[in-house]
C-alpha positions in Angstrom: 55.4 10.0 1.9 57.7 12.9 2.2 59.9 15.0 -0.1 63.6 15.3 0.3 65.2 18.7 0.1 67.6 19.5 -2.7 71.2 18.8 -1.7 73.4 21.8 -1.0 76.5 21.5 -3.1 79.1 24.3 -3.0 80.3 25.5 -6.4 84.0 24.8 -7.2 86.4 27.3 -5.8 89.6 28.6 -7.4 91.7 26.0 -5.6 89.4 23.1 -6.5 90.3 20.5 -9.1 88.9 17.1 -10.2 90.3 15.2 -7.2 89.0 17.7 -4.6 85.5 17.4 -6.1 85.5 13.6 -5.6 86.9 10.6 -7.4 84.4 7.8 -7.9 85.4 4.4 -9.3 82.5 2.2 -10.7 83.2 -1.5 -11.2 81.1 -3.3 -13.8 80.5 -7.0 -14.3 79.2 -8.9 -17.3 75.8 -7.1 -17.1 77.3 -3.6 -17.1 74.3 -1.4 -17.9 73.7 -0.6 -14.3 77.4 0.4 -13.8 77.2 2.7 -16.8 74.1 4.4 -15.3 75.8 4.7 -11.9 78.9 6.2 -13.5 76.8 8.7 -15.4 74.9 9.6 -12.3 78.1 10.2 -10.3 79.2 12.6 -13.1 75.9 14.4 -13.0 75.9 14.6 -9.2 79.1 16.6 -9.3 82.0 14.1 -9.0 85.2 15.6 -10.3 86.6 12.4 -11.7 84.7 9.2 -12.6 86.4 6.0 -13.7 84.4 3.1 -15.1 86.2 -0.2 -14.7 84.6 -2.7 -17.1 85.7 -5.7 -19.2 84.6 -4.0 -22.4 84.1 -0.3 -23.4 80.6 1.0 -22.7 78.6 3.9 -24.1 79.0 6.6 -21.5 79.8 10.4 -21.7 83.3 11.2 -22.8 84.0 12.8 -19.4 84.0 9.3 -17.8 87.4 7.5 -18.0 87.1 3.9 -18.9 89.7 1.2 -18.0 90.0 -2.5 -17.3 92.5 -2.2 -14.5 90.7 -3.3 -11.3 94.0 -3.3 -9.4 94.0 0.4 -9.2 91.3 0.2 -6.5 93.9 -1.0 -4.1 96.6 1.4 -5.1 95.0 4.8 -6.0 94.5 6.5 -2.7 92.6 9.4 -4.3 89.5 7.3 -4.8 86.8 8.5 -2.4 84.0 6.1 -3.3 83.7 2.7 -5.0 80.5 1.5 -6.6 80.2 -2.2 -7.4 78.0 -2.8 -10.4 75.7 -5.6 -11.3 76.7 -8.8 -13.0 79.8 -9.5 -10.9 80.1 -13.2 -10.0 78.1 -14.4 -13.0 81.2 -15.6 -14.9 84.8 -16.7 -14.2 
């Protein structure tokens, strides 16, 4: 057993904005609770922009953008990380 050190994150500079701080897209399936937790964790970890793509609106902080448009994953080049949530593949 060992302890991990705290991550070293630099504070935002005057030229930083939401996209330079990291754009995370989280894709939810029918069981979207884990995706909501992952989106909230990305926000708390310091991501500048978090988008939760889910079939229905979820209870998450207002700073998380919600949408149903999964096609933006292929077109929005600003996305730096994609998290695929639980429940995908359980329905049509």
